[in-house]
N, C-alpha and C positions, 0 to 999 in steps of 0.2 A: 764532324770537322768543319773549321773553318770556310765559309765562302774567300771568294777573290776581288770581293770588293773594295775599294783605294782604302777606306779605314780602318782594316785590319793587316797591311801591310805596312811596316814590320807588326806583326802580333803586339798589341799594347799590354804593356804590365801594369800600367795605373788606371784605371777605368773610373768616373764618377758617374754616378745619376741621380737628374736631378727632378726628384719626386715630391715634392713637398704637401703630403695630402694627409689624410687622417687614416684611421684604422683601417673601414671598408676599402677603402681605394688601393689600401698599399696590400691589403690582403690579395687583390684582384690583379697585381700588379707581379706576385710572386711567382708565379707559373713561368712569364720573363724571366723572372730573376733567376731561376731555377735553370733556365734554358740559357742566360749568357754565361752561368757558371759552369755546364757541362762543357759548352765553348770552348770558354778560358780559365780552365782548372789552375794554374799558375798567376793568374791575374791577382792583383789586389784591389777590391770590388768596392767603392767608397760610397753609400748614398747622401745625398744630401736634401735634406727633408724638414720635418718639425721634430718639437719635443715630444708627441707623440707619440712618435715612431720607435721610440725608446723601447718598449718593452719587445718589440714585433722583431725588433731589429736582434734583440737578446737569443729571442728564438730562432732565427734565420744565418745562425753566422755561417751555417755550411754554404751562403748564398753571398752575404755581406760581411763584409770586412770590420768597417766602422759605420759609425754615424755621424756627418757634418751637421751642424745646427745652421739653419735657414732664420735670418732673423725676420724673418717677412718682406713684402711688398706690399705699397697701398693698392697694386694690381689684384692682389689676391685677398679672398675673405677666409684663408681658416685662420689666421689668426691677425692680432693686431701687429705693425710691426712696426721693430726696435729700429726707426731710422738710422739713429748714434751708432749705432755696431756696424750697417750696411759697409762703411770704406774699408774698414778692416779685415771684413767677412770677404770682401773682393780682392784685397790685397794679397789675404793668407789663402786663397786657392789659389790666384796665379803665381803665389810661389812655391805652389806645390808640383807644377808642371805637369798635369795630367797629362797623359798619351790621348787621353779619349773621354769627351762627358758627351754621352746620350741624353738628349731632351724626350723625358717621359711623364710631362706637367701638361699635358692636354695638347691642344693644336698647334700651340705655337707662337699664336697672334700674340698672349703676352710675353711667354716665358723664352723666347728664343734670344731676345736681346738679353735677358738677363743671362741665360747661359755663353753666348758669347762674350760677356764681360769676365766671367772666369776663367778666360786665359790659356784654354785647354792647347794640344797641338791639333787637334780635330775634333770637332763635334759631328751628331748625327741627331737626328731623331723627324719629329714630325714639322711641318709646314699648315698653314690652314688651306692654301687652295689649291690645284693641280699643275698649274702653271708654275710652280714653285719648286714643284718636283726635282731631284737631283737625283740618277739612279746611284744605287746602292750607298746613299747618304741621308736624303731628304725625302719624305714621305708625306701625300697629303692625307691630313687626318682624313680616316675612315669612320666619317660619322653613321654609316651602316652597322658597323660590329660592336656585338657586348664588349663591355670593358676589358674582361677576360681575352678576349681574341683579339683586342685594339695593337697591345702590347706585344704581343707573341706573333702578329703578322707584322708589328715593324722588326724585330729582329729578322724577320722571314726576308723582308724587303732588303735590310742588310745583309742579306747573306749568311744567314745562321740559321740553324734547324730547329725549330719551334714550332711543337703542334702540340704538346701535353699541357691541353687546360686546365687539369684536375685542381682545384686548391687542396690544400694541406695548412696544418697548424700544427708543431709538433708540441708534445706535451711532455715533462718529466715524474719522474715518479714522485719529487714534490708536491706537482701539481694536483696529482692523484691523494695524497695523505691528505691533502689540505682540503681537498673536496670532499673526503670520507671522514671527516671531523665533522667540516661543516653540517654534510648531510646527518650527521650524529645528533647533533647539538638543534640543528632545527626538526628533526623527526622524517626527515623526506624519502619518501619510498622512490629511489629514481623509475621502477619499473613501472609505475603508473602516477607518473609527474607528466604535467604539459606546464612546459614555459611558457608567461606572457611577458612581453616586453611592451610596453607603454611608449618609452620616449621616442627622440630622435631630436638632431643637432637643430634641426629648425622647427617650430612650433608648427610649421605651413605642413610637414609630411607626417604630422601625428595624425593616426584616426582619432575620431573624438573618445574620450576617456569613459563614458558612461557606457559606450559601445564595448570595450574592452572591456567591461565590468561586466555584462551581463552575458559576452561570452561568457568569462570567467565563472561566471552564478550557474549559467545552465551546465557548465561541465563538472564544476566542482560538487552540484548536487546529484549529479549522477555517480558518484565514488571517485572523479579522478583528483588527484591532488595538484591544486595552483601554487607556483611559484614564481612569484612575480622579480622581474632582476631591471638593472640600470644603473648607471653612474650614482658616485657620491650626487652630484649635480641637481638629479633627477629624484631625489629622496621624497622632495612632497609629493611628486607625481605617482608616485609608484605607493606613499601611504595613502592618497587620495583612491586609488583604485583599490588598494584593502578595504579601506573603511566603506566603499560601495557596495563592495562585493556581499558583504554580512556573513559572512560562512571561512570557516578556517583558511587562512590563505598563508603560505612562507613567503615573506618579505624577504629577499636579497641586496634589495639595492645598496650598492656600494659596501656588501659585505664579504667579498670575496675578490682575489685578485682574479687577472683576467687568465690566467692558467688554469686557477680553479674551477673557476666559471666554466668553463670549456670543457675540463672533464666534467664537471655535472652534466653540461648540453651531451654528452657524448652518449651517457647512459639515458638521459630521458628517452618519453615516448615522441615528444612535439615538441615545436616551439610557433605559436602566434604574435607576430610583430609588425612594425613598420619597416618599410624599408629604408635599414639602416644597418651599421657594422655589422649587430649580433648574426643579419640572414646570412652572413658571409662566413660569420664561423661554424652556423650548421652547417653551410654547406662545407666546408672545411674536414665536419667532421662526420658527416652524412646524418645529419640529425632531419626528418622529416620536418616540414614548415606549412603554414599556411601567412602568406606576407601580402600585407596592406600597402600598395602603393599610392601616395597621396603627393601629386604633382612632381613625382621624381619622371626622368626617361626609363619606361619599363623596356625597351629593348633592352636599352643600355646595360641598365644594373641588376636585372633580373636574373636569379641564378641557372645556370644553362642547364640542368638535369630538372626539366618543367614535368616528370610525375615523382620526383621525390621534394619537388618546393612549387604548391601551388601561387599564384599572383594573382590576388585579385587587385582591377583598379575599374575607376571610372573614365572613359575617353575627355579628353578637353581639350580643347585647343590654346589653351594657356599652359601645357605641358611642354617643357618643365618648367615647373615654377623655381626661381630664389627667393622669396619674400621670406623674410621671419613671419610674418602674420599674411593671410588671406585677405586680400583689401574685397573681396566678391561673397565671404560668405561660406568658403569653402567646399564648393562642391564636388571637387574632385576625391574628397574625404566622405563627406556623407554621400555621394552618392554609392558608397560598398554597402551592404545591410548587413545584419549581425545573421539574417538567414544566411547569406549567401555564404559565411564564414564560415557557420556552423557545418554547412552542408560540405565545404572542405576541409572542415576539422574529420567530420567524419568518415569522408572518403581513405584519409590519410591514415587512419585509424586501422588498422584488419579487422574482420568481421571476429564479432565475438570477442571485443577486445574491452570493451566496458568492464570494467573493475564492478 
Protein backbone atom coordinates (compact mmCIF):
# COMPACT_ATOMS: atom_id res chain seq x y z
CA UNK A 1 0.00 0.00 0.00
CA UNK A 2 1.14 3.52 -0.66
CA UNK A 3 2.44 5.70 2.13
CA UNK A 4 1.07 9.06 3.07
CA UNK A 5 3.91 11.23 1.71
CA UNK A 6 2.62 14.29 -0.09
CA UNK A 7 4.03 13.19 -3.45
CA UNK A 8 1.52 10.32 -3.53
CA UNK A 9 -1.53 12.54 -2.98
CA UNK A 10 -3.33 12.30 -5.32
CA UNK A 11 -1.96 9.02 -6.62
CA UNK A 12 0.19 9.78 -9.69
CA UNK A 13 -1.01 8.28 -12.96
CA UNK A 14 1.94 9.34 -15.12
CA UNK A 15 5.31 8.62 -13.52
CA UNK A 16 8.76 9.01 -15.05
CA UNK A 17 12.10 7.78 -13.72
CA UNK A 18 15.33 9.47 -14.78
CA UNK A 19 18.07 6.84 -14.88
CA UNK A 20 20.22 7.29 -17.99
CA UNK A 21 22.71 4.50 -17.27
CA UNK A 22 23.89 1.24 -18.81
CA UNK A 23 23.05 -2.45 -18.40
CA UNK A 24 24.46 -3.28 -14.97
CA UNK A 25 23.17 -0.05 -13.46
CA UNK A 26 19.69 -0.71 -14.82
CA UNK A 27 19.60 -4.28 -13.56
CA UNK A 28 20.55 -3.09 -10.09
CA UNK A 29 17.59 -0.70 -10.05
CA UNK A 30 14.99 -3.23 -11.27
CA UNK A 31 14.04 -4.30 -7.72
CA UNK A 32 13.01 -0.68 -7.13
CA UNK A 33 11.07 -0.60 -10.41
CA UNK A 34 9.31 -3.78 -9.30
CA UNK A 35 8.38 -2.23 -5.95
CA UNK A 36 7.12 0.91 -7.68
CA UNK A 37 4.89 -1.12 -9.99
CA UNK A 38 3.50 -3.07 -7.06
CA UNK A 39 2.64 0.18 -5.31
CA UNK A 40 1.25 1.86 -8.46
CA UNK A 41 -0.35 -0.92 -10.51
CA UNK A 42 -2.43 1.47 -12.62
CA UNK A 43 0.20 4.13 -13.33
CA UNK A 44 1.98 4.54 -16.66
CA UNK A 45 5.68 4.30 -15.85
CA UNK A 46 8.23 5.85 -18.22
CA UNK A 47 11.98 5.38 -18.06
CA UNK A 48 14.05 8.32 -19.27
CA UNK A 49 17.27 6.58 -20.24
CA UNK A 50 19.82 5.61 -22.86
CA UNK A 51 19.47 3.64 -26.07
CA UNK A 52 21.35 0.79 -24.38
CA UNK A 53 18.25 0.38 -22.20
CA UNK A 54 16.08 -0.69 -25.16
CA UNK A 55 16.67 -4.48 -24.80
CA UNK A 56 16.33 -4.26 -21.02
CA UNK A 57 13.04 -2.34 -21.10
CA UNK A 58 11.70 -4.83 -23.65
CA UNK A 59 12.10 -7.55 -21.00
CA UNK A 60 10.62 -5.61 -18.13
CA UNK A 61 7.29 -4.60 -19.65
CA UNK A 62 5.67 -5.59 -16.37
CA UNK A 63 7.45 -2.69 -14.68
CA UNK A 64 8.17 -0.14 -17.43
CA UNK A 65 5.62 0.96 -20.02
CA UNK A 66 7.91 3.00 -22.26
CA UNK A 67 11.40 4.36 -22.78
CA UNK A 68 12.11 8.00 -23.63
CA UNK A 69 15.65 8.43 -24.94
CA UNK A 70 17.86 10.96 -23.18
CA UNK A 71 20.17 12.77 -25.66
CA UNK A 72 22.91 13.04 -23.06
CA UNK A 73 24.54 15.89 -21.22
CA UNK A 74 28.17 17.02 -20.89
CA UNK A 75 27.98 16.24 -17.15
CA UNK A 76 27.43 12.53 -17.75
CA UNK A 77 30.04 10.20 -19.31
CA UNK A 78 27.77 7.34 -20.45
CA UNK A 79 27.33 8.70 -23.98
CA UNK A 80 28.43 11.63 -26.11
CA UNK A 81 25.73 14.31 -25.75
CA UNK A 82 23.60 15.19 -28.76
CA UNK A 83 23.27 18.82 -27.77
CA UNK A 84 21.11 19.81 -30.73
CA UNK A 85 18.37 17.44 -29.53
CA UNK A 86 18.18 18.75 -25.97
CA UNK A 87 15.74 21.67 -26.49
CA UNK A 88 13.16 19.42 -28.17
CA UNK A 89 13.77 16.72 -25.54
CA UNK A 90 12.92 19.05 -22.64
CA UNK A 91 10.08 20.68 -24.53
CA UNK A 92 8.55 17.27 -25.23
CA UNK A 93 8.78 16.18 -21.59
CA UNK A 94 7.25 19.41 -20.30
CA UNK A 95 4.36 19.00 -22.75
CA UNK A 96 3.56 15.59 -21.23
CA UNK A 97 2.89 17.05 -17.76
CA UNK A 98 4.12 14.06 -15.75
CA UNK A 99 2.50 13.82 -12.33
CA UNK A 100 5.81 12.73 -10.81
CA UNK A 101 9.43 12.29 -11.88
CA UNK A 102 11.78 10.26 -9.68
CA UNK A 103 15.46 11.18 -9.85
CA UNK A 104 17.31 7.83 -9.67
CA UNK A 105 20.49 8.92 -11.47
CA UNK A 106 23.03 9.29 -8.69
CA UNK A 107 23.24 11.75 -5.83
CA UNK A 108 21.51 14.60 -7.66
CA UNK A 109 24.53 16.91 -7.66
CA UNK A 110 24.26 17.11 -11.45
CA UNK A 111 20.98 15.39 -12.24
CA UNK A 112 18.49 17.30 -10.08
CA UNK A 113 18.67 20.41 -12.25
CA UNK A 114 17.92 18.28 -15.30
CA UNK A 115 14.94 16.63 -13.62
CA UNK A 116 13.51 19.97 -12.56
CA UNK A 117 13.80 21.19 -16.16
CA UNK A 118 11.53 18.29 -17.23
CA UNK A 119 8.56 20.17 -15.82
CA UNK A 120 6.70 17.52 -13.85
CA UNK A 121 4.01 18.55 -11.36
CA UNK A 122 6.11 16.95 -8.62
CA UNK A 123 9.57 15.45 -8.40
CA UNK A 124 11.43 13.45 -5.77
CA UNK A 125 14.72 11.65 -5.40
CA UNK A 126 18.22 11.91 -4.02
CA UNK A 127 20.06 15.03 -2.90
CA UNK A 128 23.81 15.23 -2.24
CA UNK A 129 23.74 16.42 1.39
CA UNK A 130 21.79 15.68 4.55
CA UNK A 131 20.91 19.34 5.04
CA UNK A 132 19.02 19.23 1.70
CA UNK A 133 16.71 16.41 2.80
CA UNK A 134 12.99 16.92 2.77
CA UNK A 135 10.85 14.31 4.53
CA UNK A 136 8.96 12.10 2.11
CA UNK A 137 10.48 13.71 -1.00
CA UNK A 138 14.23 14.33 -1.00
CA UNK A 139 16.62 11.79 0.52
CA UNK A 140 20.32 12.33 1.21
CA UNK A 141 22.43 10.08 -1.00
CA UNK A 142 23.07 6.84 0.99
CA UNK A 143 26.71 6.37 0.04
CA UNK A 144 27.12 3.46 2.49
CA UNK A 145 24.55 1.19 0.81
CA UNK A 146 25.06 -1.31 -2.03
CA UNK A 147 23.65 -0.12 -5.35
CA UNK A 148 20.56 -2.36 -5.31
CA UNK A 149 19.60 -1.26 -1.82
CA UNK A 150 20.04 2.47 -2.52
CA UNK A 151 16.98 2.67 -4.75
CA UNK A 152 14.91 0.48 -2.48
CA UNK A 153 15.90 2.81 0.37
CA UNK A 154 14.72 5.78 -1.68
CA UNK A 155 11.29 4.25 -2.22
CA UNK A 156 11.05 3.37 1.47
CA UNK A 157 11.94 6.96 2.35
CA UNK A 158 9.18 8.10 0.02
CA UNK A 159 6.70 5.90 1.85
CA UNK A 160 6.47 2.78 -0.32
CA UNK A 161 7.14 -0.82 0.79
CA UNK A 162 10.40 -1.81 -0.91
CA UNK A 163 12.40 -4.66 0.62
CA UNK A 164 12.89 -7.34 -2.05
CA UNK A 165 16.44 -6.90 -3.40
CA UNK A 166 16.45 -9.97 -5.65
CA UNK A 167 17.70 -9.34 -9.19
CA UNK A 168 15.89 -10.88 -12.13
CA UNK A 169 16.16 -11.19 -15.90
CA UNK A 170 13.08 -12.54 -17.68
CA UNK A 171 13.80 -15.05 -20.44
CA UNK A 172 11.56 -16.16 -23.29
CA UNK A 173 11.23 -19.45 -25.13
CA UNK A 174 12.92 -17.71 -28.06
CA UNK A 175 15.95 -16.92 -25.89
CA UNK A 176 16.27 -20.57 -24.89
CA UNK A 177 15.83 -21.73 -28.50
CA UNK A 178 18.58 -19.40 -29.71
CA UNK A 179 20.84 -20.49 -26.86
CA UNK A 180 20.23 -24.14 -27.72
CA UNK A 181 21.17 -23.46 -31.36
CA UNK A 182 24.36 -21.68 -30.35
CA UNK A 183 25.28 -24.50 -27.98
CA UNK A 184 24.73 -27.07 -30.71
CA UNK A 185 26.68 -25.10 -33.31
CA UNK A 186 29.67 -24.51 -31.02
CA UNK A 187 29.63 -27.83 -29.20
CA UNK A 188 29.13 -26.29 -25.78
CA UNK A 189 28.28 -28.76 -23.02
CA UNK A 190 26.82 -26.33 -20.49
CA UNK A 191 27.12 -28.78 -17.62
CA UNK A 192 30.90 -28.45 -17.78
CA UNK A 193 31.22 -24.92 -19.14
CA UNK A 194 32.92 -22.04 -17.36
CA UNK A 195 32.35 -18.63 -18.91
CA UNK A 196 35.13 -16.05 -18.91
CA UNK A 197 34.36 -12.41 -19.64
CA UNK A 198 37.57 -10.34 -19.97
CA UNK A 199 35.98 -7.04 -20.98
CA UNK A 200 34.68 -3.96 -19.19
CA UNK A 201 33.69 -0.52 -20.50
CA UNK A 202 36.81 1.13 -19.06
CA UNK A 203 40.22 -0.42 -19.65
CA UNK A 204 41.09 0.48 -16.05
CA UNK A 205 38.36 -1.94 -14.88
CA UNK A 206 39.88 -4.95 -16.70
CA UNK A 207 42.04 -7.57 -15.03
CA UNK A 208 45.16 -8.23 -17.17
CA UNK A 209 44.32 -10.41 -20.15
CA UNK A 210 47.29 -12.72 -19.64
CA UNK A 211 45.93 -13.57 -16.17
CA UNK A 212 42.52 -14.45 -17.58
CA UNK A 213 44.39 -16.63 -20.09
CA UNK A 214 46.27 -18.46 -17.33
CA UNK A 215 43.03 -19.12 -15.47
CA UNK A 216 41.40 -20.40 -18.67
CA UNK A 217 44.40 -22.58 -19.52
CA UNK A 218 44.46 -24.14 -16.04
CA UNK A 219 40.77 -25.00 -16.18
CA UNK A 220 40.76 -26.17 -19.79
CA UNK A 221 43.71 -28.46 -19.09
CA UNK A 222 41.61 -30.11 -16.36
CA UNK A 223 38.66 -30.86 -18.60
CA UNK A 224 36.48 -27.79 -18.17
CA UNK A 225 35.07 -26.25 -21.30
CA UNK A 226 35.85 -22.53 -21.57
CA UNK A 227 33.53 -20.08 -23.32
CA UNK A 228 34.65 -16.48 -23.80
CA UNK A 229 32.02 -13.75 -23.92
CA UNK A 230 31.97 -10.07 -24.80
CA UNK A 231 30.25 -7.45 -26.88
CA UNK A 232 31.01 -7.00 -30.57
CA UNK A 233 33.20 -4.03 -29.58
CA UNK A 234 35.34 -6.42 -27.51
CA UNK A 235 35.98 -8.86 -30.36
CA UNK A 236 39.73 -8.27 -30.50
CA UNK A 237 40.04 -8.61 -26.73
CA UNK A 238 38.21 -11.94 -26.81
CA UNK A 239 40.20 -13.17 -29.83
CA UNK A 240 43.45 -12.31 -28.10
CA UNK A 241 42.40 -14.28 -25.03
CA UNK A 242 41.53 -17.30 -27.17
CA UNK A 243 44.93 -17.14 -28.90
CA UNK A 244 46.78 -16.98 -25.58
CA UNK A 245 45.04 -20.03 -24.10
CA UNK A 246 46.31 -22.35 -26.87
CA UNK A 247 43.72 -25.01 -26.03
CA UNK A 248 40.22 -25.36 -27.51
CA UNK A 249 38.06 -22.43 -26.36
CA UNK A 250 34.62 -21.40 -27.60
CA UNK A 251 34.54 -17.73 -28.58
CA UNK A 252 30.97 -16.40 -28.19
CA UNK A 253 31.93 -12.73 -28.38
CA UNK A 254 29.23 -10.90 -30.34
CA UNK A 255 27.58 -14.17 -31.43
CA UNK A 256 24.44 -14.14 -29.31
CA UNK A 257 21.63 -11.82 -28.39
CA UNK A 258 21.53 -10.64 -24.80
CA UNK A 259 18.69 -13.04 -23.99
CA UNK A 260 20.46 -16.06 -25.48
CA UNK A 261 23.63 -15.22 -23.57
CA UNK A 262 21.71 -15.09 -20.29
CA UNK A 263 20.00 -18.38 -21.14
CA UNK A 264 23.43 -19.96 -21.60
CA UNK A 265 24.70 -18.44 -18.36
CA UNK A 266 21.70 -19.78 -16.47
CA UNK A 267 22.69 -23.35 -17.36
CA UNK A 268 26.49 -23.08 -17.00
CA UNK A 269 28.71 -23.94 -14.03
CA UNK A 270 30.58 -20.71 -13.30
CA UNK A 271 31.46 -17.23 -14.54
CA UNK A 272 34.85 -15.54 -14.10
CA UNK A 273 34.67 -11.85 -14.99
CA UNK A 274 35.51 -8.26 -14.25
CA UNK A 275 33.20 -6.13 -12.15
CA UNK A 276 30.87 -5.19 -14.99
CA UNK A 277 27.33 -5.76 -16.26
CA UNK A 278 27.65 -9.49 -16.81
CA UNK A 279 28.25 -10.03 -13.09
CA UNK A 280 24.74 -8.68 -12.43
CA UNK A 281 23.33 -10.95 -15.13
CA UNK A 282 24.94 -13.89 -13.34
CA UNK A 283 23.40 -12.76 -10.07
CA UNK A 284 20.00 -12.46 -11.76
CA UNK A 285 20.08 -16.11 -12.90
CA UNK A 286 21.95 -17.39 -9.83
CA UNK A 287 25.05 -18.52 -11.70
CA UNK A 288 28.01 -18.72 -9.29
CA UNK A 289 30.77 -16.28 -10.16
CA UNK A 290 34.24 -15.10 -9.31
CA UNK A 291 34.52 -11.36 -9.91
CA UNK A 292 37.77 -9.40 -10.08
CA UNK A 293 37.05 -5.79 -9.12
CA UNK A 294 39.64 -3.40 -10.54
CA UNK A 295 39.05 0.19 -9.55
CA UNK A 296 35.36 -0.05 -8.77
CA UNK A 297 33.61 0.69 -5.48
CA UNK A 298 33.27 -2.87 -4.22
CA UNK A 299 30.88 -2.05 -1.37
CA UNK A 300 28.55 -0.45 -3.92
CA UNK A 301 28.68 -2.90 -6.82
CA UNK A 302 29.48 -6.35 -5.41
CA UNK A 303 26.60 -8.85 -5.63
CA UNK A 304 24.65 -9.13 -2.40
CA UNK A 305 24.96 -12.93 -2.21
CA UNK A 306 28.57 -13.23 -1.10
CA UNK A 307 28.44 -17.03 -0.92
CA UNK A 308 27.42 -17.52 -4.55
CA UNK A 309 29.50 -14.61 -5.87
CA UNK A 310 33.10 -14.19 -4.69
CA UNK A 311 34.62 -10.76 -5.29
CA UNK A 312 38.39 -10.30 -5.23
CA UNK A 313 40.06 -6.91 -5.07
CA UNK A 314 43.17 -5.13 -3.85
CA UNK A 315 42.36 -2.20 -1.52
CA UNK A 316 43.69 1.04 -2.96
CA UNK A 317 43.31 4.64 -1.73
CA UNK A 318 42.41 5.77 -5.28
CA UNK A 319 39.21 3.69 -5.43
CA UNK A 320 36.80 4.27 -7.04
CA UNK A 321 38.56 5.14 -10.28
CA UNK A 322 37.04 6.65 -13.42
CA UNK A 323 40.18 6.81 -15.56
CA UNK A 324 39.97 5.10 -18.94
CA UNK A 325 43.61 3.99 -18.52
CA UNK A 326 45.25 3.79 -15.10
CA UNK A 327 48.01 6.43 -14.83
CA UNK A 328 49.95 4.62 -12.08
CA UNK A 329 50.44 1.09 -13.46
CA UNK A 330 47.11 -0.52 -12.58
CA UNK A 331 47.99 -1.74 -9.05
CA UNK A 332 44.34 -2.48 -8.18
CA UNK A 333 44.17 -5.08 -10.96
CA UNK A 334 47.68 -6.43 -10.61
CA UNK A 335 47.13 -6.84 -6.88
CA UNK A 336 44.83 -9.81 -7.56
CA UNK A 337 46.81 -12.90 -8.49
CA UNK A 338 45.94 -15.91 -10.63
CA UNK A 339 46.34 -18.27 -7.67
CA UNK A 340 43.78 -16.24 -5.67
CA UNK A 341 41.27 -16.42 -8.49
CA UNK A 342 41.78 -20.16 -9.00
CA UNK A 343 41.38 -20.78 -5.27
CA UNK A 344 37.98 -19.07 -5.37
CA UNK A 345 37.04 -20.90 -8.57
CA UNK A 346 37.70 -24.22 -6.89
CA UNK A 347 35.63 -23.22 -3.86
CA UNK A 348 32.74 -22.32 -6.16
CA UNK A 349 32.76 -25.72 -7.85
CA UNK A 350 31.29 -28.58 -5.80
CA UNK A 351 33.68 -31.19 -4.45
CA UNK A 352 34.28 -33.78 -7.12
CA UNK A 353 32.83 -31.55 -9.82
CA UNK A 354 35.96 -31.55 -11.98
CA UNK A 355 35.02 -33.31 -15.24
